[in-house]
C-alpha positions as a Markdown table, in Angstrom:
| # | Residue | x | y | z |
|---|---|---|---|---|
| 1 | Met | -0.1 | -0.1 | 0.0 |
| 2 | Ala | 2.8 | 2.4 | 0.9 |
| 3 | Glu | 4.3 | 1.8 | -2.7 |
| 4 | Asp | 0.6 | 2.5 | -4.2 |
| 5 | Arg | 0.8 | 5.8 | -2.0 |
| 6 | His | 4.1 | 7.3 | -3.6 |
| 7 | Ala | 3.6 | 5.8 | -7.0 |
| 8 | Trp | 2.7 | 9.7 | -7.9 |
| 9 | Val | 6.4 | 10.6 | -7.7 |
| 10 | Glu | 7.5 | 8.4 | -10.6 |
| 11 | Ala | 9.2 | 10.4 | -13.6 |
| 12 | Gly | 7.3 | 10.9 | -16.8 |
| 13 | Thr | 4.1 | 13.0 | -18.2 |
| 14 | Tyr | 0.5 | 12.2 | -17.3 |
| 15 | Glu | -2.3 | 13.7 | -18.9 |
| 16 | Val | -4.8 | 14.4 | -16.2 |
| 17 | Ala | -7.0 | 17.1 | -18.3 |
| 18 | Pro | -7.3 | 17.7 | -22.2 |
| 19 | Gly | -3.8 | 19.5 | -22.9 |
| 20 | Val | -2.9 | 19.3 | -19.6 |
| 21 | His | 0.0 | 17.0 | -18.1 |
| 22 | Arg | 1.2 | 16.6 | -15.0 |
| 23 | Ile | 5.1 | 16.3 | -14.4 |
| 24 | Pro | 6.3 | 15.0 | -11.0 |
| 25 | Leu | 9.9 | 16.4 | -10.4 |
| 26 | Pro | 12.3 | 15.5 | -7.5 |
| 27 | Leu | 12.8 | 16.9 | -4.3 |
| 28 | Pro | 15.9 | 14.7 | -3.7 |
| 29 | Thr | 16.6 | 16.6 | 0.2 |
| 30 | Asp | 12.6 | 17.2 | 1.0 |
| 31 | Gly | 10.2 | 14.7 | 2.5 |
| 32 | Leu | 7.9 | 15.5 | 0.1 |
| 33 | Arg | 9.6 | 13.4 | -1.9 |
| 34 | Ala | 8.6 | 15.5 | -5.5 |
| 35 | Val | 6.7 | 18.7 | -6.9 |
| 36 | Asn | 4.1 | 18.7 | -9.7 |
| 37 | Val | 4.4 | 20.6 | -12.3 |
| 38 | Tyr | 1.7 | 21.3 | -14.9 |
| 39 | Ala | 2.2 | 21.7 | -18.6 |
| 40 | Val | -0.7 | 23.4 | -19.9 |
| 41 | Asp | -1.1 | 23.7 | -24.0 |
| 42 | Thr | -3.1 | 26.8 | -25.0 |
| 43 | Ser | -3.3 | 28.7 | -28.3 |
| 44 | Asp | -0.9 | 31.1 | -26.8 |
| 45 | Gly | 1.6 | 28.2 | -26.2 |
| 46 | Leu | 2.9 | 26.2 | -23.6 |
| 47 | Val | 2.1 | 27.6 | -20.0 |
| 48 | Leu | 3.5 | 25.8 | -16.5 |
| 49 | Ile | 2.1 | 26.0 | -13.0 |
| 50 | Asp | 4.8 | 25.7 | -11.0 |
| 51 | Ser | 8.5 | 25.4 | -12.0 |
| 52 | Gly | 10.0 | 23.1 | -9.3 |
| 53 | Trp | 13.3 | 23.6 | -7.6 |
| 54 | Ala | 16.4 | 25.0 | -9.3 |
| 55 | Leu | 18.6 | 22.0 | -9.0 |
| 56 | Asp | 20.3 | 20.1 | -12.1 |
| 57 | Val | 18.4 | 17.0 | -11.8 |
| 58 | Ala | 14.9 | 19.0 | -11.7 |
| 59 | Arg | 15.8 | 20.7 | -14.8 |
| 60 | Lys | 16.9 | 17.6 | -16.7 |
| 61 | Gln | 13.9 | 15.9 | -15.7 |
| 62 | Leu | 11.7 | 18.6 | -16.9 |
| 63 | Glu | 13.3 | 18.8 | -20.2 |
| 64 | Asp | 12.8 | 15.3 | -20.7 |
| 65 | Ala | 9.4 | 15.5 | -20.0 |
| 66 | Leu | 8.6 | 18.3 | -22.0 |
| 67 | Ala | 10.4 | 16.1 | -24.8 |
| 68 | Thr | 7.7 | 13.6 | -24.6 |
| 69 | Leu | 5.3 | 16.1 | -25.9 |
| 70 | Asp | 7.5 | 17.5 | -28.5 |
| 71 | Arg | 8.3 | 20.6 | -26.5 |
| 72 | Gly | 11.3 | 22.3 | -25.3 |
| 73 | Phe | 12.0 | 24.9 | -22.7 |
| 74 | Glu | 12.0 | 27.6 | -25.3 |
| 75 | Asp | 8.4 | 26.8 | -26.1 |
| 76 | Ile | 7.2 | 27.7 | -22.7 |
| 77 | Thr | 5.6 | 31.3 | -22.9 |
| 78 | Arg | 4.7 | 31.9 | -19.1 |
| 79 | Phe | 4.8 | 30.4 | -15.6 |
| 80 | Leu | 2.0 | 31.1 | -13.7 |
| 81 | Val | 3.4 | 30.5 | -9.8 |
| 82 | Thr | 1.3 | 29.4 | -6.7 |
| 83 | His | 3.8 | 30.6 | -4.5 |
| 84 | Met | 7.4 | 31.6 | -4.0 |
| 85 | His | 8.6 | 28.7 | -2.2 |
| 86 | Arg | 11.8 | 27.2 | -3.9 |
| 87 | Asp | 10.6 | 24.1 | -5.1 |
| 88 | His | 7.7 | 26.0 | -7.1 |
| 89 | Tyr | 9.3 | 29.2 | -7.9 |
| 90 | Thr | 13.2 | 28.9 | -8.5 |
| 91 | Leu | 13.3 | 27.0 | -11.5 |
| 92 | Ala | 11.0 | 29.3 | -13.3 |
| 93 | Ile | 13.7 | 32.2 | -12.6 |
| 94 | Ala | 16.9 | 29.9 | -13.4 |
| 95 | Leu | 14.8 | 29.3 | -16.9 |
| 96 | Arg | 14.0 | 33.2 | -17.3 |
| 97 | Arg | 17.7 | 33.6 | -17.4 |
| 98 | Thr | 18.3 | 31.7 | -20.5 |
| 99 | Phe | 15.1 | 31.8 | -22.0 |
| 100 | Gly | 13.2 | 34.9 | -21.3 |
| 101 | Thr | 10.2 | 33.3 | -20.1 |
| 102 | Lys | 7.6 | 35.3 | -18.4 |
| 103 | Val | 7.0 | 34.5 | -14.6 |
| 104 | Ala | 4.0 | 35.8 | -12.3 |
| 105 | Leu | 3.3 | 35.5 | -8.7 |
| 106 | Gly | 0.6 | 36.3 | -6.4 |
| 107 | Ile | 1.1 | 40.3 | -5.3 |
| 108 | Gly | 1.0 | 39.1 | -1.6 |
| 109 | Glu | 4.5 | 37.3 | -1.8 |
| 110 | Gln | 5.8 | 40.8 | -2.0 |
| 111 | Pro | 6.8 | 41.3 | 1.4 |
| 112 | Ser | 8.3 | 38.0 | 1.9 |
| 113 | Leu | 10.4 | 38.2 | -1.4 |
| 114 | Asp | 11.5 | 41.5 | -0.7 |
| 115 | Arg | 13.1 | 39.9 | 2.6 |
| 116 | Val | 14.6 | 37.2 | 0.8 |
| 117 | Leu | 16.0 | 39.2 | -2.0 |
| 118 | Thr | 17.7 | 41.9 | 0.8 |
| 119 | Lys | 18.6 | 39.1 | 3.1 |
| 120 | Arg | 16.3 | 40.4 | 5.9 |
| 121 | Leu | 15.6 | 36.5 | 7.2 |
| 122 | Asp | 15.0 | 38.0 | 10.7 |
| 123 | Gly | 11.1 | 37.9 | 10.7 |
| 124 | Gln | 11.4 | 34.1 | 11.0 |
| 125 | Leu | 13.8 | 34.5 | 14.2 |
| 126 | Gly | 11.4 | 37.1 | 16.0 |
| 127 | Glu | 8.6 | 34.9 | 15.6 |
| 128 | Met | 10.3 | 31.9 | 17.4 |
| 129 | Val | 11.3 | 34.3 | 20.1 |
| 130 | Arg | 7.0 | 35.1 | 20.3 |
| 131 | Trp | 6.5 | 31.4 | 20.3 |
| 132 | Gly | 8.7 | 31.0 | 23.6 |
| 133 | Ala | 10.9 | 28.7 | 21.3 |
| 134 | Asp | 14.6 | 30.0 | 22.7 |
| 135 | Gly | 16.0 | 26.3 | 22.3 |
| 136 | Leu | 15.6 | 26.4 | 18.6 |
| 137 | Ile | 17.0 | 29.6 | 17.9 |
| 138 | Glu | 20.3 | 29.1 | 18.1 |
| 139 | Gln | 20.2 | 26.1 | 16.2 |
| 140 | Trp | 18.3 | 27.7 | 13.5 |
| 141 | Lys | 20.6 | 30.6 | 13.0 |
| 142 | Ala | 23.7 | 28.3 | 12.8 |
| 143 | Thr | 21.9 | 25.6 | 10.2 |
| 144 | Phe | 19.5 | 27.9 | 7.8 |
| 145 | Val | 20.1 | 31.6 | 8.1 |
| 146 | Asp | 23.5 | 31.7 | 6.8 |
| 147 | Arg | 22.6 | 29.1 | 4.0 |
| 148 | Asp | 19.2 | 30.8 | 2.9 |
| 149 | Ala | 21.3 | 34.0 | 2.8 |
| 150 | Glu | 23.6 | 32.8 | 0.3 |
| 151 | Glu | 20.5 | 30.7 | -1.8 |
| 152 | Ser | 18.6 | 33.5 | -2.0 |
| 153 | Glu | 20.9 | 35.9 | -3.7 |
| 154 | Gln | 21.4 | 32.8 | -6.1 |
| 155 | Ala | 18.1 | 31.8 | -6.9 |
| 156 | Tyr | 15.7 | 34.7 | -6.2 |
| 157 | Glu | 14.5 | 37.5 | -8.5 |
| 158 | Leu | 11.1 | 39.2 | -8.6 |
| 159 | Pro | 8.4 | 38.3 | -11.1 |
| 160 | Asp | 7.9 | 39.6 | -14.4 |
| 161 | Glu | 3.8 | 40.2 | -13.5 |
| 162 | Trp | 2.2 | 40.8 | -9.9 |
| 163 | Leu | -1.2 | 38.8 | -10.0 |
| 164 | Asp | -2.9 | 41.2 | -7.8 |
| 165 | Gly | -6.2 | 40.0 | -6.5 |
| 166 | Thr | -8.9 | 37.4 | -8.4 |
| 167 | Thr | -7.5 | 37.7 | -11.8 |
| 168 | Lys | -9.0 | 36.3 | -15.1 |
| 169 | Leu | -5.8 | 35.2 | -17.7 |
| 170 | Asp | -6.6 | 34.9 | -21.0 |
| 171 | Leu | -4.9 | 32.4 | -22.5 |
| 172 | Gly | -6.4 | 32.2 | -25.9 |
| 173 | Asp | -8.3 | 29.1 | -26.0 |
| 174 | Arg | -8.0 | 29.0 | -22.8 |
| 175 | Thr | -9.3 | 30.8 | -19.3 |
| 176 | Leu | -7.8 | 30.6 | -15.8 |
| 177 | Ile | -9.1 | 32.5 | -13.0 |
| 178 | Ala | -6.1 | 33.1 | -10.8 |
| 179 | Leu | -7.8 | 33.1 | -7.1 |
| 180 | Pro | -5.6 | 34.5 | -4.0 |
| 181 | Thr | -5.8 | 31.8 | -1.2 |
| 182 | Pro | -3.4 | 33.0 | 1.6 |
| 183 | Gly | -2.5 | 30.8 | 4.7 |
| 184 | His | 0.3 | 28.7 | 3.4 |
| 185 | Thr | 2.0 | 31.7 | 2.4 |
| 186 | Gln | 0.6 | 35.4 | 2.3 |
| 187 | Gly | 0.2 | 35.4 | -1.8 |
| 188 | His | -0.3 | 32.0 | -2.5 |
| 189 | Val | -2.7 | 31.7 | -5.5 |
| 190 | Val | -4.7 | 28.9 | -7.0 |
| 191 | Phe | -5.9 | 28.4 | -10.8 |
| 192 | Ile | -9.2 | 27.6 | -11.7 |
| 193 | Asp | -10.0 | 26.2 | -15.2 |
| 194 | Glu | -13.8 | 25.7 | -15.0 |
| 195 | Gln | -14.1 | 24.1 | -18.8 |
| 196 | Ala | -11.7 | 21.7 | -18.2 |
| 197 | Gly | -13.1 | 21.3 | -14.9 |
| 198 | Val | -9.5 | 21.5 | -12.6 |
| 199 | Leu | -8.2 | 23.3 | -10.0 |
| 200 | Phe | -4.2 | 24.1 | -10.2 |
| 201 | Ala | -3.9 | 23.9 | -6.1 |
| 202 | Gly | -0.7 | 24.6 | -5.1 |
| 203 | Asp | 0.2 | 23.6 | -1.9 |
| 204 | His | -3.2 | 25.2 | -0.7 |
| 205 | Val | -5.0 | 22.2 | -1.1 |
| 206 | Leu | -3.2 | 18.6 | -0.9 |
| 207 | Pro | -4.4 | 15.2 | -1.0 |
| 208 | His | -2.8 | 13.2 | 2.0 |
| 209 | Ile | -1.3 | 16.0 | 4.0 |
| 210 | Thr | -1.7 | 19.4 | 5.4 |
| 211 | Pro | 0.4 | 22.5 | 4.5 |
| 212 | Ser | 2.5 | 24.2 | 6.9 |
| 213 | Ile | 0.6 | 27.6 | 8.0 |
| 214 | Gly | 2.7 | 30.5 | 9.6 |
| 215 | Phe | 6.1 | 30.4 | 9.0 |
| 216 | Gln | 7.4 | 33.3 | 6.6 |
| 217 | Pro | 10.2 | 35.5 | 6.0 |
| 218 | Ala | 7.5 | 38.7 | 6.2 |
| 219 | Pro | 5.2 | 36.9 | 8.9 |
| 220 | Ala | 1.2 | 37.1 | 8.9 |
| 221 | Lys | -0.9 | 38.3 | 11.4 |
| 222 | Leu | -3.4 | 35.6 | 11.4 |
| 223 | Pro | -2.2 | 32.8 | 9.0 |
| 224 | Leu | -4.6 | 29.9 | 10.1 |
| 225 | Gly | -7.4 | 32.4 | 10.3 |
| 226 | Asp | -6.4 | 33.2 | 6.4 |
| 227 | Tyr | -6.0 | 29.5 | 5.7 |
| 228 | Leu | -9.4 | 28.7 | 7.0 |
| 229 | Asp | -11.1 | 31.7 | 4.8 |
| 230 | Ser | -9.0 | 30.7 | 1.8 |
| 231 | Leu | -10.6 | 27.1 | 2.0 |
| 232 | Arg | -14.0 | 28.3 | 2.6 |
| 233 | Leu | -13.6 | 30.4 | -0.6 |
| 234 | Val | -12.6 | 27.7 | -2.7 |
| 235 | Arg | -15.6 | 25.7 | -1.7 |
| 236 | Thr | -17.8 | 28.4 | -3.0 |
| 237 | Tyr | -16.5 | 27.4 | -6.4 |
| 238 | Pro | -17.6 | 24.6 | -8.5 |
| 239 | Asp | -16.4 | 21.0 | -7.4 |
| 240 | Leu | -13.0 | 20.2 | -9.8 |
| 241 | Arg | -10.5 | 17.9 | -10.1 |
| 242 | Leu | -7.8 | 18.4 | -7.4 |
| 243 | Leu | -4.4 | 19.1 | -9.3 |
| 244 | Pro | -2.1 | 19.1 | -5.9 |
| 245 | Ala | 1.6 | 20.4 | -5.9 |
| 246 | His | 2.2 | 17.3 | -3.4 |
| 247 | Gly | 0.2 | 13.7 | -4.1 |
| 248 | Pro | -1.7 | 12.3 | -7.0 |
| 249 | Val | -4.8 | 13.8 | -8.3 |
| 250 | Thr | -7.9 | 13.5 | -6.7 |
| 251 | Ala | -11.6 | 13.5 | -8.1 |
| 252 | Ser | -12.9 | 16.3 | -5.8 |
| 253 | Val | -11.6 | 19.6 | -4.3 |
| 254 | His | -14.6 | 19.9 | -1.9 |
| 255 | Ala | -14.1 | 16.6 | -0.1 |
| 256 | Arg | -10.7 | 17.2 | 0.6 |
| 257 | Val | -11.4 | 20.7 | 1.6 |
| 258 | Asp | -14.4 | 19.6 | 3.8 |
| 259 | Glu | -11.6 | 17.3 | 5.6 |
| 260 | Leu | -9.1 | 20.1 | 5.8 |
| 261 | Leu | -11.4 | 22.4 | 7.8 |
| 262 | Gln | -12.6 | 19.3 | 10.3 |
| 263 | His | -8.5 | 18.4 | 10.7 |
| 264 | His | -7.9 | 22.1 | 12.1 |
| 265 | Glu | -11.2 | 22.3 | 13.9 |
| 266 | Glu | -9.9 | 19.1 | 15.8 |
| 267 | Arg | -6.1 | 20.5 | 15.9 |
| 268 | Leu | -7.9 | 23.6 | 17.6 |
| 269 | Ala | -9.8 | 21.2 | 20.2 |
| 270 | Ala | -6.5 | 19.8 | 21.0 |
| 271 | Thr | -4.0 | 22.6 | 21.2 |
| 272 | Leu | -6.9 | 24.3 | 23.2 |
| 273 | Ala | -6.6 | 21.5 | 25.8 |
| 274 | Ala | -3.0 | 21.7 | 26.1 |
| 275 | Val | -3.5 | 25.1 | 27.5 |
| 276 | Arg | -5.8 | 24.0 | 29.6 |
| 277 | Asp | -3.6 | 21.1 | 30.6 |
| 278 | Gly | -0.7 | 23.8 | 31.5 |
| 279 | Ala | 1.1 | 25.0 | 28.4 |
| 280 | Gly | 1.8 | 28.3 | 28.4 |
| 281 | Thr | 3.8 | 29.1 | 25.1 |
| 282 | Ala | 3.6 | 28.0 | 21.6 |
| 283 | Tyr | 6.6 | 26.3 | 22.0 |
| 284 | Glu | 5.2 | 24.1 | 25.4 |
| 285 | Ala | 2.0 | 23.4 | 23.6 |
| 286 | Ala | 3.7 | 22.1 | 20.5 |
| 287 | Arg | 5.8 | 19.9 | 22.6 |
| 288 | Arg | 2.3 | 18.2 | 24.3 |
| 289 | Leu | 1.1 | 17.9 | 20.4 |
| 290 | Gly | 1.6 | 14.7 | 18.1 |
| 291 | Trp | 2.7 | 15.4 | 15.0 |
| 292 | Thr | 2.2 | 14.1 | 11.5 |
| 293 | Arg | -0.6 | 11.4 | 10.8 |
| 294 | Arg | 1.6 | 9.0 | 12.7 |
| 295 | His | 1.5 | 11.4 | 16.1 |
| 296 | Arg | 5.0 | 11.6 | 16.3 |
| 297 | Arg | 6.5 | 13.0 | 19.8 |
| 298 | Phe | 7.6 | 16.7 | 19.1 |
| 299 | Asp | 11.4 | 15.6 | 20.1 |
| 300 | Asp | 11.5 | 13.3 | 17.4 |
| 301 | Leu | 11.3 | 16.0 | 14.8 |
| 302 | Asp | 14.3 | 17.2 | 13.0 |
| 303 | Leu | 15.0 | 21.0 | 13.5 |
| 304 | Phe | 13.0 | 21.9 | 10.7 |
| 305 | Asn | 10.3 | 20.4 | 11.5 |
| 306 | Gln | 9.9 | 20.9 | 15.3 |
| 307 | Thr | 10.0 | 24.8 | 14.1 |
| 308 | Leu | 7.2 | 24.3 | 11.9 |
| 309 | Ala | 5.5 | 22.5 | 14.5 |
| 310 | Ala | 5.7 | 25.4 | 17.0 |
| 311 | Gly | 4.9 | 27.9 | 14.2 |
| 312 | Glu | 1.7 | 26.2 | 13.3 |
| 313 | Thr | 0.8 | 25.4 | 17.0 |
| 314 | Ala | 1.2 | 29.2 | 17.3 |
| 315 | Ala | -1.2 | 30.0 | 14.2 |
| 316 | His | -3.6 | 27.8 | 16.3 |
| 317 | Leu | -3.5 | 29.6 | 19.6 |
| 318 | Asp | -4.0 | 32.9 | 17.6 |
| 319 | Val | -7.3 | 31.9 | 16.1 |
| 320 | Leu | -8.3 | 30.4 | 19.5 |
| 321 | Val | -7.6 | 33.8 | 21.0 |
| 322 | Ile | -9.7 | 35.8 | 17.9 |
| 323 | Arg | -12.5 | 33.2 | 19.0 |
| 324 | Gly | -12.3 | 34.2 | 22.5 |
| 325 | Glu | -11.2 | 31.0 | 24.1 |
| 326 | Leu | -8.3 | 31.6 | 25.2 |
| 327 | His | -6.7 | 35.1 | 26.5 |
| 328 | Ala | -2.9 | 36.4 | 25.3 |
| 329 | Ser | -0.4 | 38.6 | 26.7 |
| 330 | Ala | 3.0 | 39.3 | 26.3 |
| 331 | Met | 5.9 | 39.4 | 28.2 |
| 332 | Asp | 9.6 | 40.3 | 27.0 |
| 333 | Ser | 8.2 | 39.6 | 23.5 |
| 334 | Val | 7.1 | 36.1 | 24.5 |
| 335 | Val | 3.5 | 35.5 | 24.3 |
| 336 | Glu | 1.8 | 33.6 | 27.1 |
| 337 | Tyr | -1.6 | 31.9 | 26.6 |
| 338 | Ser | -4.2 | 31.4 | 29.3 |
| 339 | Thr | -7.8 | 30.3 | 29.5 |
| 340 | Val | -10.8 | 32.9 | 29.5 |
């Protein structure tokens, strides 16, 4: 069964709708295993939804996949990128440097992208202080800050086009709706093709996992609130086939949105119980919760995932405060939570 679950990562070119092909690209150091890029045939040329990570192995695999469609990099007229994370954005930037391909990105990514380009990565460290995660800060600095600053200089540039608000994209014989869906990142965008009956979901709606919430270079004020609102917004559109960035294509966006909304209600209840049990900070609450579908202990996670877990917990706690179920107060920049 495990083998079937990960069959979607196999290299190749898979038609998922008329004129739409899914191309999985490798993420060799990432637990997500692969990222799906979607090649869309239009009368205006070949459009790619997301691009992959700017790695040699991913570039070669994309080139080989396009060749099976009798296409090459020079045939790509436009990249429509769901969000700025490296596995979605950076290969588009690398290919633009050679082929001049236009790249579009949601305008909500501008604050975080500006921080990445100017190497101001202190926003994430400030959030870790707010969570009471002092034990992670020095490890994070030593492991990621210098690496990320160097990589940002090499891999990131501004897009050619900012997608500002809900936007109709005329691609000749095909029209996509770019719909802002903040949560995973502030500028996350999904692309709706109602005629083809598909939603290019990026990391907003994933079939087997829940996207991380609340850990960005320019932090959002209420990222989980944004995410839940975005899920409900997608639910107002017709039910479509789910074309996710990670995982297999599935039949119903609505069904998975309903599962994600239910999941977060359950996590909100568990997080509230952690505070009632004595946890005062996001970090303390995260240590009391189980993580991943296997309910792993916090201490068994690696540094990166411990940090994401603390941030996710903070995002849930802040929603509980907005709902009036918890009280928050700050002391020495650390937010303490208590029952009402």
